[in-house]
N, C-alpha and C positions, 0 to 999 in steps of 0.2 A: 294361301295358294303355294305350292310345294316350290321348294328351294329348285328343283331341276327345271320345272316350269319357267320360272323366271329367269333361270340362266339359259334356255332355250330362246326365251324372249329378247333377252340381251344380244345373243350371237344373232339373232334372223335381222334385228334392226338394219344395221347396216347393208345385209342382203336384199331386204326389201328397197332401200335408197338406190341402190346398185342397180336394180331391176330397172327402176324408173328411169334411169340414164340409158341403160342398156335398151329399152323399149323405144326410147327417144331416137338413138342411133339406129333401129333396126327401121323405123319409119321417116328417118332423115339422111338421106344419102350425102356423105361427105362428111359426118361428124364422127370423130376418131379420138380413142384414148390413150392412142400411141404419141402423142406430142401435145406441145402448147404453143401459145403465141405472144406476141410483145402487146405491149398497152400504148403504142403510141396516138391512139385515139382517147386515152384516159381509162380508167378501171369504176368498178363498181362492188362494194363489199355487201357482205349478208346476203349473198345471192346463193338458193337454195338447190338448184339444179343446173344440169346443162341447158336444158330448153328455157328456162330465165334466163340465163346468161345471153342466150340468143337473142330472147326478147331484147334485151337491153342494148346489143348490138343494132337490132333494127331499129331502135328509138333514136340510135344516134346516126347522124347523116355522115360523119367521117368515118364509122366503122365498116370494115368490110369482112372481118375474121374475128371471132371471139374465142376467148381461151378460159375455161373455169378450174380455178386451183381450189379443188374442194377439200385438200387435207390442211389447207392455211387455218387456223382460228378464225380469221375474219371471211372466210369463202368468199376469196376476191374473185371478180371477174373481169379479166383482160380484154378491153377493145383495141382491135389494131386497124390500122388501115391498110397495111399488105400483108402479105401472106411471110411472115417472119417467126422463126422459131423462138423458145424460150429456154435456156439454157437450163433452168431448174424442173423441168418435165422431162420425164423418164418413160421409156417404153416398158412393153412386159419384161419380166414380172413386176414391176414397181412402178406400174401405172398411176401418177397423182394428178393427172389435168385431164379434160375435156376439151376438145379443139373442134372447130367446125366453121363454115362460111356463112355470111350474113343470113341466106337463105338456103335451106337446101336444094342440093344440084338437081337439076330439073324442073325446081318449082319455080313458078312465075312469081316475080314481085306483085304485091298487091299495087293496085292504083290507087291515087289520092282519094279518088270517091269512095274505094272499098275500105280502106283505113278510116276514112271520116265517118263511114257508116258502123265500122266494127266500135269506133270512139264512142259515138251517140249511142250504141247498143249496150255499151260498158257502163254508161252514164244511168241508162234507163234500169239496167240490172242492180246497179249501188241504190237507185232511187226505191225501188221495190223492195231490195233484200240487201241492206248495208254491207253485210258479211261476206256477200258471196263474189267478192273481187278484191284482191290484196292490194297493196299499197304499190309495187312494181308496177302490175299490171294497170293500175290508175294512172300511175305517171307518164306510162307507155301511150295509153289514150289519150291523155292531155296534150304529150308530145305531136301525137299523129293529127289531131283534130288543129294544133297550133298551125303544123305545117300547110295544112289545108286553108286557113286563113290567110297565111302568107301568099299563097298561090292566089287567093280571092282578090286581095289589094293590088298585087301587083300586075294584075288582070290576065294572067299565064292561063287561069280558069275561069269559068263565070260560072252563074249560078245553074245554068243547066245541065251542067256537069254534077252536081250534087242535089239532086233533086230528091231521092231517097233520103240521104242523111237530113236534107233540111226539111222534111216534112216530120221527120221523126225527131230532130231537134225540138221543134217547136211543140209537140206532143209533150215531150218530157219537161221542158221550162214550164209548160200549162199546168204540170201535175202539181198538187201541194202537198206537203208534208214529206219531202224529200228529207232524209237525213244524211248530208254530205259531212263527213268528217274531214277537218282540216289537217290532222294529223297522218292520215294515210293517202292525202294529194287529192281527197274528194272536192275540197274547195277550190281546187286550181283547175280540177277538170269541169265543175260546173261554170267558172268564170270564162274558160275558154268557149264553153258552149255558148253561152250569150254573146260571146265576142262573134264567133261562127256565124251565128244566126243573125247578127247586127252585119256581118259582111256580104251575107246572101243579096240583102236587097236596102239595106239601110231602115228598115221598120225596126223602131225602137219599140214599139206596143207589141210585137210578138218576139222580141228579143228581152224584155223585163215585163211579162205578164203579170207577175205577183205585185200584190197591193204594197209590200213593203218596198218594193224595187220603183215607186212612183215618181223619186226624186231623181234617182239616175235615169229612167226614162225622159223625164222633163229636161233634164240637161242634155241627153244626146238631141232630141228633137229641136231645144233651141239652139244648142251650139255644137252640132254635128259637124263631121269633116267637110261636108260640102258647101255647108252655110259659113264656116270659118274661111274656105278658101275664096268664096265669093267676096268675104269681106276684105279679104288681103288684096284681092284684086281690086276692089274699089279705092282701096286705101293707096293701092301703086299707081293707079291711073291719076288720082287728085294730084299725087306727089309731083308726075310728069307734067301734068297740067301746069300746076302753079308752084313750081319747085323753087323759084326765085323767092317767092314770097314767103315759104315756108323756111327758106335758108336764111332769110333775112330777120324772122322774126326768130329763130333759133341761135341767130349770132347776136342779135340785139339784147336778148334775154341774159341776165347776169348768171354765172354760174354759182353752185352752192360753194364750190371750193372760193372762187372770188369774193364773195359777199361774206364769207366767215373770218371773223376777226383771229389774227394769229398772234399767239403768245409770243413774248419777247423769248429769246433764246436763253436756256438758263445756264448761268455763269458756272464754269468748272472749277474756278478757283474762289477763295473767300480771303477776305481781308485778314492781314496779319494779327489785327486785335481779337478776331473771334476765332484763331486757331487755338488748338491746345498746345500749351509747352510741355517739355521733358525735362525733369532734373537729370543730371550727369552722375551727379552722387548717388541717387537714392534710386534712379532708373522707374521713377513711378512718375505716373503721369498727372499733370496739374491741370486744372483749368485755367485758360487764358483769362484775361482782364474781361470785365462786362462793362 
């Protein structure tokens, strides 16, 4: 390849990358490269675009604004709780940051059900094409699905709010041969997917349909949250009815500490006959009498 062609390609590389961010700016009102933001909600390194930085902000419940510092060697993405600037981000012509809100101005925030369905779709895509979803997107999908699990467990939403995501999750879990990679967050997404399906209706058979998960399924069926709560309630009632008897039994049984034989305290001093003596003349140590 001619040297001039190589030079043109090298010069075009940053322009192509810049176009990606300017395209994102054009379709996402509120995004700007004239300022930056703080990192009061944390930061993430090795982010490759302003849009990816916004995705990290959307995955963080405390983040309201993002700031991508693409000229840094670590490509740091700042996550900010409020609208504060950053002193090391400069306007034109020395633009070195991309800043924007958690969601594009005018865009509605997706509902928990929509986020859960998108996360399940990402899991299905990873299952059919393992390289189609990168690590950041996989972690975001796991985070969104985990938030749905919390809403279900707390009772703030119920299974009827996640009908589409529920059916899709059951179908993905029933597939065989899925290659989820622990290194890119795929294993975490798969685990949250099982938890989500279990939180919908407590059906461990649908949450763990694979033969290799039979012991996990058995564990959840035998000692799930509901049965555990019933056992705790039963024990509590027995203690209330027969509290004096239980208390008497506990008080009459010897404790481990009380039944253990205590050693005699070790003496800090030894007899004069066993101590070594010193010769003043030679300043050498001579053993004491035996």
